[in-house]
N, C-alpha and C positions, 0 to 999 in steps of 0.2 A: 757514816752517822756518828755524831758526837755523843759520847756517853759521859757520865760523871767521871769515870775512871780515866778515859782518854783525855778529858780536859785537865785533870790533875797531872797526868803525865806530860802533856804538851806545855802547860804553863810552868811546870817545874823546870823544864829544859830551857824555856825562854829567858828566865831571869837569873838562874843560878849557874850561869857559865862564867868563866873567868873574863873579867873586863866588861865589855859592852854587851847589853842584852841583844838578843837576836829573835825576831818574830817570823823569819822566813818560813819556818815549818808550820806556823799557825795560820798564816795569811790564806792558804787555800781553803780553810774552813769557814772563811767569812764570805758572805754573799756580796756580789758586785755592788749592790745598792745598800750596803751596811749603813746604819744610822748609829753614830756613837755620840754619847754625851757624858760629860763629867762636870766638875765644879767650875772649870775654866773655859771649856770649849764645847762646841757642837759641830759635828762633822758628818757629811753625807758622801757616801761613795768610797769604794775601795782605794782609789787613787789618793784621795785626801787622807784616808785612814792610814795608808802605808806611809805617806809623807809625815804624818804625826808621829808614828813609831820611830821613824828615822831621826826626827828632831829630838825626841826624848833620849834616844841613844847618844846623840851628839852632845846634848847638854849635861848629861850625867856622867860623872867620873866612874861611878860604880852603882849598880842597881840590882837589888836582889828582892825576891818575893817569896814569902812563905805562905803557902795555902793552908789556912787553919782548918777549914772544912768546906765541903761542897755538898750541895743538895740538888737533886733533879726532880722536878715534878712536871709531868706532861712535856711541854716544849720549852720549859724554863729551867736554866741552871743558875743557881746562886753560888757565888764564891765569897768566902770571908778570907781576907788576906792581910798580911803585914808586909809593907814594902819599905825596904831600907834604901834610901837614895842619898848619894853624896854628890853635891854640885861642886864645881871646880874649886872654889875658895872657901867653902863652908863645911862645918862638921856634918857627919851623917845624921839624917833625920829619919825617924820611923813614921810612916803614914799607916793608919789603920783604916781599912775600908772593906767594901763589898762591891761585887759586880753582879749584875743581872744580865744573863745572856738569853736572848730569845731566838729560838731555832725555827726555821721554816720546815716545810714538809720534806725537803731534801736533806735536812739535818745540818744546814749551814746557818751561821750566826747572821741574823738580819738586824739585830739591835743589841747594842751593849750600852748599859747605863752603869757608870761607876759612881759610887757614893763614898766621900771621905771629907775630912775636915783639913784641907790643905794648910791653911794658915795656923790653926791651932796646933797641929802636930809639929809644924816647923818652929813656931814661936816657943813651944815647950823646951826646945833645945838652946834657947838664948837665955843666959843667966839674967835673973831679975825681970826681964821683959816677959817671959813666959808666965810667971806668976801674976804680973800686972794684967796681962791679956785675959787670963782665966778669971781673975777677980772682976774685971770689966764685964766679961760675958755673963758671969753669974748674976751680977748686979742688974744688967739690962735685960737679960733673957731667961734667967734661972728662977 
């Protein structure tokens, strides 16, 4: 059964290793019919979810995650995180986000929904462009 403390321990091991991230110790906690969604993709099934984790590991030169806080209420665990990702030819970018994990009666993750501002957090690291992007967003949506 996943607890808030176990999730903190597992996620810390996943991303804070030297070099590439490793999800192998977390994957057994996911249900075979996992539904995953974030700002760029929607995935169903453990096979597709595992493939997504492998793609992310291959694309990123360095990937680290700091869990800021975790809260569990009934069968939902919320994680607030800061992910530092370095792609092959770009400077490191910090993405700020949250994950909502939904657990089934067996304590496995049946749904994971990640929320973050991918483009805003990446654009903030590009001189002059980041400020222009934020100005545009504020003007149109703020």
